[in-house]
DRENSE-652861 format. One line per 10 residues: number of its first residue (from 1); their letters; for each residue y, x, z of C-alpha. Coordinates in steps of 0.02 Angstrom, whole numbers. Layout:
<nodes>
NUM	a	Y,X,Z; ...;
</nodes>
This chain:
<nodes>
1	mqafrpavva	-1147,-951,-10; -981,-935,65; -948,-959,251; -1104,-930,367; -1093,-867,534; -1079,-670,553; -1204,-674,687; -1344,-731,574; -1304,-618,444; -1318,-464,596;
11	cvllaptaaa	-1479,-539,640; -1561,-553,464; -1489,-392,372; -1472,-261,523; -1641,-275,576; -1723,-150,471; -1671,27,532; -1789,133,427; -1743,228,269; -1913,246,194;
21	aqvdltgtws	-1918,102,87; -1784,138,-37; -1797,30,-197; -1718,65,-375; -1570,-36,-401; -1519,44,-580; -1513,-90,-734; -1387,-205,-794; -1371,-362,-703; -1293,-533,-749;
31	pryqedfser	-1237,-656,-630; -1309,-813,-575; -1183,-957,-536; -1280,-1082,-407; -1174,-1036,-272; -977,-1088,-272; -980,-1106,-465; -802,-1202,-454; -722,-1068,-359; -798,-911,-453;
41	vpgpelgdyt	-782,-983,-637; -657,-1121,-677; -564,-1056,-514; -509,-1149,-360; -382,-1275,-342; -215,-1247,-262; -219,-1289,-92; -406,-1279,-62; -432,-1160,92; -583,-1244,146;
51	glpltdgarr	-719,-1134,233; -586,-982,253; -559,-923,432; -379,-905,390; -243,-840,517; -74,-932,498; -3,-804,419; -118,-811,269; -92,-986,266; 95,-982,236;
61	yaeswdpari	69,-840,99; -48,-956,3; 56,-1110,15; 195,-1008,-44; 120,-930,-196; 168,-979,-358; 30,-941,-513; 211,-881,-615; 186,-721,-518; 66,-666,-636;
71	tmpeeqcrvh	178,-680,-784; 289,-554,-713; 253,-386,-806; 210,-294,-649; 85,-419,-606; 7,-451,-776; -129,-309,-788; -183,-319,-594; -353,-331,-583; -489,-401,-433;
81	ispyiyrgpt	-530,-288,-289; -703,-243,-242; -727,-372,-124; -694,-512,-267; -738,-443,-411; -918,-488,-403; -888,-661,-377; -828,-708,-580; -896,-682,-730; -963,-508,-742;
91	niaiwderdp	-1100,-389,-790; -1128,-228,-669; -1222,-82,-728; -1304,27,-591; -1362,200,-614; -1379,366,-504; -1279,518,-494; -1394,660,-432; -1377,848,-421; -1447,927,-568;
101	atreliaikh	-1516,1060,-478; -1610,973,-329; -1605,795,-399; -1529,739,-217; -1440,584,-235; -1247,599,-238; -1189,421,-271; -1241,258,-337; -1112,196,-478; -1070,37,-533;
111	ristfdqert	-998,-12,-703; -927,-201,-689; -865,-268,-853; -725,-377,-781; -575,-270,-819; -677,-113,-854; -690,-63,-672; -803,89,-609; -852,102,-435; -939,257,-330;
121	iymdgrphpp	-1031,215,-193; -1058,394,-104; -1232,421,-17; -1214,601,32; -1141,566,194; -962,629,160; -824,539,292; -698,409,209; -531,481,174; -381,475,292;
131	ayaphtwmgf	-273,332,326; -139,409,230; -236,425,67; -203,324,-70; -278,153,-104; -386,92,-268; -444,-72,-319; -633,-23,-287; -588,67,-122; -687,209,-54;
141	stgvwqgnml	-878,180,-24; -1011,242,85; -1190,187,68; -1352,205,184; -1519,136,162; -1588,14,298; -1752,3,243; -1751,-67,66; -1573,-147,94; -1412,-33,42;
151	vvttthikkg	-1277,-68,159; -1116,-18,82; -938,17,193; -782,4,100; -605,57,150; -445,98,62; -449,-50,-39; -275,-134,-123; -209,-282,-83; -301,-422,-179;
161	wlrrngvpes	-373,-605,-168; -486,-686,-38; -478,-837,-153; -392,-844,-319; -267,-979,-274; -150,-873,-184; -243,-829,-31; -223,-646,7; -331,-500,71; -221,-356,151;
171	dlatlteyfv	-242,-185,101; -307,-155,285; -480,-247,255; -656,-172,256; -784,-241,172; -973,-219,201; -1100,-255,80; -1291,-281,75; -1388,-261,-85; -1569,-315,-86;
181	rtgdvltrvs	-1663,-325,-241; -1825,-444,-248; -1908,-422,-408; -1789,-460,-554; -1651,-520,-434; -1519,-430,-334; -1432,-505,-200; -1262,-455,-137; -1212,-513,44; -1018,-467,91;
191	aisdpvylte	-927,-470,264; -735,-447,238; -639,-402,385; -463,-403,375; -356,-375,523; -206,-453,443; -268,-630,365; -431,-661,429; -471,-720,609; -655,-665,594;
201	plvkseefvl	-758,-598,454; -784,-691,295; -969,-679,235; -1009,-728,55; -1149,-710,-69; -1199,-692,-245; -1354,-677,-353; -1392,-565,-504; -1530,-574,-634; -1597,-406,-723;
211	ntqgvphraw	-1530,-416,-895; -1663,-344,-1009; -1587,-391,-1163; -1423,-292,-1172; -1238,-326,-1159; -1131,-305,-1304; -1013,-139,-1285; -855,-224,-1314; -906,-337,-1143; -866,-168,-1042;
221	lykckpvvev	-687,-144,-1123; -523,-204,-1037; -349,-141,-1103; -188,-206,-1047; -16,-180,-1098; 119,-288,-978; 250,-388,-1092; 399,-494,-1056; 316,-655,-1063; 462,-761,-958;
231	vrpegavphy	637,-692,-949; 693,-700,-772; 841,-589,-693; 769,-420,-643; 681,-415,-479; 659,-628,-460; 486,-647,-383; 415,-826,-416; 374,-906,-266; 385,-1084,-158;
241	lpgknpylle	500,-1095,-14; 414,-1155,153; 369,-1338,132; 426,-1342,-40; 265,-1325,-140; 247,-1483,-236; 50,-1455,-279; -21,-1430,-129; -61,-1632,-97; -143,-1644,-259;
251	yrkrygftes	-304,-1573,-199; -306,-1691,-40; -263,-1832,-146; -417,-1808,-277; -548,-1796,-157; -469,-1899,-6; -469,-1752,108; -347,-1727,273; -238,-1589,273; -336,-1520,428;
261	vtrggavqty	-487,-1500,304; -395,-1422,164; -305,-1292,266; -469,-1209,323; -495,-1109,467; -640,-1028,570; -693,-1194,642; -758,-1246,474; -893,-1100,481; -965,-1161,626;
271	pagsappatg	-1088,-1299,681; -990,-1459,720; -939,-1431,913; -977,-1258,927; -811,-1166,874; -715,-1061,992; -532,-1125,1027; -429,-1075,866; -298,-970,887; -234,-935,714;
281	apmkpsgpvl	-193,-740,769; -292,-590,650; -458,-513,703; -447,-348,776; -484,-210,657; -665,-154,605; -744,-21,510; -731,167,505; -599,242,630; -478,331,484;
291	atpkpgevkv	-396,501,521; -222,506,560; -115,631,614; -79,658,801; 85,675,877; 151,853,831; 24,872,706; 74,902,505; -69,854,373; -62,908,188;
301	lhvqgqvyml	-133,789,42; -112,847,-133; -33,712,-227; -35,761,-414; 21,911,-538; 131,1037,-414; 184,888,-280; 104,869,-101; 134,753,29; 151,807,214;
311	asaegnmvvq	96,674,338; 150,652,508; 153,534,650; 335,538,632; 356,508,444; 310,601,272; 393,737,184; 351,807,15; 325,994,-57; 330,1031,-232;
321	agddgvllvd	263,1211,-259; 252,1341,-412; 284,1488,-483; 476,1478,-448; 461,1444,-247; 458,1289,-155; 552,1130,-138; 558,1015,7; 606,836,25; 661,802,195;
331	tlpaalssaa	612,900,343; 533,794,470; 601,793,662; 657,972,717; 515,973,840; 385,974,685; 467,1130,611; 336,1255,658; 187,1130,616; 274,1092,455;
341	laairtisdk	315,1265,394; 139,1319,429; 68,1158,333; 180,1230,185; 112,1395,195; -71,1327,155; 13,1274,-5; 120,1427,-46; 189,1581,33; 328,1588,-88;
351	pihfivntqa	521,1578,-15; 594,1380,11; 734,1374,-130; 786,1202,-108; 778,1057,38; 841,886,-24; 879,750,88; 852,566,63; 951,521,204; 1044,575,353;
361	gdahtggnea	916,534,504; 838,661,610; 678,610,544; 731,679,370; 870,819,418; 789,881,588; 704,1034,509; 829,1063,389; 904,1225,491; 734,1299,527;
371	lakagptrpd	637,1273,370; 802,1346,281; 758,1530,356; 605,1512,248; 726,1515,103; 756,1674,-10; 822,1786,124; 648,1793,217; 640,1937,317; 479,2002,232;
381	replgsglgg	575,1987,51; 711,2066,-48; 857,1950,-37; 905,1881,-215; 1062,1953,-288; 1228,1866,-294; 1283,1763,-429; 1358,1596,-475; 1308,1420,-447; 1116,1359,-391;
391	ntggatsiva	1048,1461,-246; 1055,1627,-348; 1147,1700,-190; 983,1702,-97; 1013,1557,27; 904,1401,16; 1007,1255,-64; 1016,1086,51; 1048,962,-68; 1100,769,-36;
401	henvlnrmsa	1217,649,-81; 1395,667,-14; 1392,536,111; 1240,610,197; 1361,769,233; 1482,656,304; 1356,577,413; 1299,736,486; 1479,828,494; 1565,679,588;
411	tvgsgpdgkt	1638,709,738; 1561,633,897; 1661,596,1033; 1861,644,1043; 1967,779,1117; 1918,962,1149; 1726,899,1192; 1711,824,1009; 1561,888,919; 1481,850,752;
421	arpraswpsd	1340,736,728; 1228,876,676; 1236,1067,694; 1324,1161,537; 1170,1249,491; 1087,1082,461; 1214,1019,343; 1179,1000,150; 1261,1142,53; 1243,1052,-121;
431	tffedendff	1328,879,-109; 1346,762,-267; 1446,596,-280; 1374,530,-446; 1226,426,-491; 1093,561,-495; 1101,762,-470; 959,835,-602; 900,1004,-592; 753,1096,-661;
441	fnteavqvlh	627,1197,-543; 449,1259,-560; 439,1211,-742; 483,1024,-722; 642,914,-691; 703,861,-527; 818,711,-526; 885,659,-353; 926,477,-381; 1061,394,-265;
451	qpdaladgds	1029,223,-204; 1198,139,-150; 1208,17,-11; 1018,21,29; 967,84,206; 1130,169,227; 1267,228,86; 1193,395,59; 985,363,26; 915,453,-129;
461	vvffrrsdvv	740,458,-192; 692,617,-290; 583,603,-457; 475,742,-498; 448,717,-691; 307,822,-764; 217,798,-594; 244,605,-607; 279,589,-415; 428,494,-339;
471	aagdifstvg	470,535,-149; 549,372,-93; 606,400,80; 624,256,198; 668,143,59; 490,115,34; 377,105,184; 180,60,193; 195,13,385; 351,-65,424;
481	ypvfdakqgg	509,-181,373; 655,-96,300; 777,-28,432; 955,-42,359; 1115,-9,446; 1274,-123,395; 1378,-5,478; 1333,130,378; 1342,35,217; 1166,-24,210;
491	singviaaln	1115,-219,151; 974,-320,114; 1021,-337,-66; 1043,-146,-72; 866,-122,-16; 801,-224,-160; 912,-161,-287; 837,7,-244; 648,-45,-228; 687,-129,-411;
501	rllrvavatg	757,36,-462; 602,125,-414; 490,8,-520; 589,61,-662; 549,237,-635; 367,215,-599; 237,177,-739; 70,109,-695; -91,146,-796; -170,12,-894;
511	nmeggtmivp	-247,-82,-736; -99,-57,-624; -177,94,-535; -121,270,-512; -3,324,-649; 160,379,-571; 123,400,-381; 254,349,-230; 267,443,-70; 342,328,59;
521	ghgrlsdkmd	455,390,193; 313,322,328; 137,262,289; 16,308,150; 21,377,-8; 60,236,-144; 67,190,-326; 169,63,-415; 68,-82,-357; 79,-42,-199;
531	lveyrnmvti	264,-27,-217; 267,-200,-315; 193,-282,-157; 317,-215,-40; 467,-268,-145; 385,-440,-160; 385,-458,15; 568,-396,61; 621,-499,-100; 530,-671,-24;
541	vrdrvqalva	591,-652,147; 777,-623,74; 759,-773,-23; 693,-885,134; 829,-841,246; 952,-850,99; 914,-1037,73; 918,-1074,259; 1080,-998,262; 1127,-1087,132;
551	egrtleqvra	1094,-1246,226; 1205,-1195,365; 1078,-1138,492; 1106,-1037,628; 1026,-854,680; 911,-956,803; 866,-1079,696; 810,-970,553; 707,-862,660; 622,-1024,730;
561	aqptldydar	579,-1050,540; 477,-891,545; 532,-815,374; 407,-669,398; 256,-753,471; 145,-713,326; 189,-527,341; 218,-503,521; 39,-439,553; 60,-309,409;
571	yaaasgpgsp	239,-237,446; 310,-300,611; 322,-178,751; 319,-236,927; 484,-203,969; 660,-112,904; 735,-136,744; 575,-150,641; 528,-325,743; 527,-476,663;
581	dafvaavyqs	678,-535,771; 774,-385,726; 728,-386,536; 774,-570,513; 929,-549,610; 980,-392,504; 945,-503,348; 1040,-640,395; 1198,-549,440; 1177,-460,280;
591	lrtk	1179,-613,184; 1323,-693,273; 1429,-559,255; 1399,-510,64;
</nodes>
């Protein structure tokens, strides 16, 4: 059953509150397909959005989606997310994980044969991770018993499908599930709340039957290695321009449906005449409140290897720490220097030998001067001996592309009152002008890769090769559109080129989760698949604006076409350079002057 009122679900499922009648869910379960068979097994038809409470943005995304996208190497091995994976042909093995000493239940584990996914539902009362923690296909799940019903709440889910014909589910969605066993039948009812692509929760259900015959062991395996199936220009993302998808009419014509029926909407989930007025706007966020850094706070998150992410409300910085000392990527605004240093000292008490700036802005260089004072010449350390090259002279090396130094040392004002843009003590002391600058620190190679003409002309990303972590700076963000400055050499095509270069550097695991981890300038810790989604968004918006420019449209006409409609609820700022109007204007001007 795919579309019925959440209020009914609440009355039926939330009534039991006692935790006394817990049942055994362990065993291997195989699905029944009496509900929504055509959607779950053969797959839905293009243009069929019936029964889905979609936002206008979700509908635009789905209508623009081209199935050829899954032929891209970076998309071939993606798997289904936990809200969707139970819908398809799959077997589920369920077992308990218990403390060996006390036999207390720690977690309930699900092994899902589709794509060889393993899911953990924590039953020990632990909190959900902070908002800046990474997302996975299965997400982070916690469960509680309500009578004989297991209620599971899942956050930190990657972006995936609401329906496998292009209808998206965002990475901000929360999943609530209700598992009930009746004899040899296991019923799963799910409610998806998505503040980006749904106007209200989407409720679905499935049934599984206890399998006592066994499942062949090979049915649980999934190995995937991407290959080039279709030769395309680097970074090309298959999609249809708004209004240009030739296949949307097929479903309507085959069944004689009107457009209003196939486009879906919350009205289709209510009895006739009882639906509230449709707005097309996203629903409000729901689920657990995830911790975020408060203004002035700096939080530490271990990434992997020797690398840590320091998260703040003003942006992220990166710490690499080992026997040789500490290396920083970016230093946050000056006002956060004390908090940043305190966070660093929870990782290592060794001197800061290197600071790498990914760009010239205050959010990346504001703490240079203060944090450099925690270098080899710290008062509680003996100064290092002088020598040639590197930072053997006992001072912290501030590394950046020479254009960053040019911006920071530029004279502001004229005459005797002229000053440099930034204090001399914060300037980079170790600059380069080539495509990259490499060095070895803490037993691993560190590559500083210049990204010309991206947000500005001095952008760099930093790749820690042994730890397999990339510090991307503001070229990549999980919370906003890219803000590039044409006056400082930035361009939309330069941003896309930088994102594609990052994708060449990053290597994902066989199911497109983990592997190379990527720290964005703002937002949560990510991996290659998250970067793919961001690159796709920027590329698609660029392509839409480019097509309108080619038609001779004015800026106001381009804005009226809403080329960012399907992404605004996820990335748009309310005002300023990250707003839809400002982003579209920047893309428009960048393409007109290229």
